[in-house]
N, C-alpha and C positions, 0 to 999 in steps of 0.2 A: 374501408376500402377495400378492395373485392377479397373475397374469398381464396380463389383461382391464383392473385399474386401475390397475398402471405402466403398461403403452402411453397406457390417459388421462392420466395426471401426465406421462408423454412427452411422449406431441403440446402438453396444453396449456402446459407448460413453455419448447419447443421454438417452437410459436405466439405469444406472448408477448414469447419470446425479440429471433424477426426481428422480432416487430413494434414493438420497443423498437429496433430498429435501419434498418429503411426507414422508419417515419414521417421521421425529419428530410428526407430523402433527398423526401420525394411533398411535405411542408408547402413545404422552402422549393430552390423553381425556380429563383432567379438568385441569385448571388454575396449573400455580407453588406457592404454599406460602412459602419454603421456601427464605429466600432475603436473605443468602451466595447466593445461585446458580441464583435466578436471574441477583443480581448482574454481577457474576461470567459472566452469557451468555448479557447479555448489554455488558457486554465489546469485548467480541470475536472477534464482525466483526473491533474491532479500531484492534487487538492484531496484526491480521494476513495481516490486509491493513499496520499495521505500520512495521512488519514483510519480506512483500516482499518488500516495499519501498525502508525503513533507507537501504538494504547494495547495491539495485541500489546508490547511491545518490555517492558515490565514486568511480564507475565508468561512471559516464556521463560528467563527464571532458576529458580534456587531459590527465591533473595531483589532487596531490591530491590534492596538497597546495588549488590551486581555488576550488575543492571542497572541502573544508572543511571551508572555508572562507568562501562555502555559506552554510552548514552544522550552523556554529555559529550564522552567520547572523540571521539563521531562528531560531535559539536556543533566539537569546537574544529576536528577536520579538517576538516571539510569549511570552515567561520570562512576556513581554507587554503587553502585552490580545489584540498586535495590530489585526487586522481581515486575515482570512483565507489568503486571494489576498493579503493585505499585504506582511506580511510575506511570501509569493511563488516567489513576486516579488522582493523582497526584498531582499533577501539569489542570483533569477539568478541575479542580478543587480552586486551583491556582486562578488558576480562569476563569473560573464562576466570582469570583470574591472580586478581583479587579475587576469585571463588568458592573457588579452590585455595587461596586463604591465611584465608576464613570457615574453610575447612572444617580446614585443618591448624593453627589456635590457639583 
C-alpha cells in the first residue's frame, strides 16, 4: 500500500473516531435529567459489548457442543452470582473438557 494513501486513511479514521467521541460533549451542555434516557445511556456499553462478544462465543471452539457447554456453564455460574473470573474460568474449563471428551470418544 502506498504510504500517502495509508496516512490519508489513518487521518480519516482518527477524525471520525474523534468526532464520534467529541460530538456528545458539544451537543449536550447540561446534565440529562430524563430518567429513561439516563438509564438507556447507562446500559449502551454493556449492550454493545454483549452484541459483539456473544456470537463469537459459538465459533471459539471446534464444535458447537463444547461452545454450548461453555455458555451453559457461564449462564449457570452467573445466575448464582459468581465473580467474573469464576464465570470465565468455569466456562473455559467446561468447554475444554467437553472438547477433550469429543476428541477421545
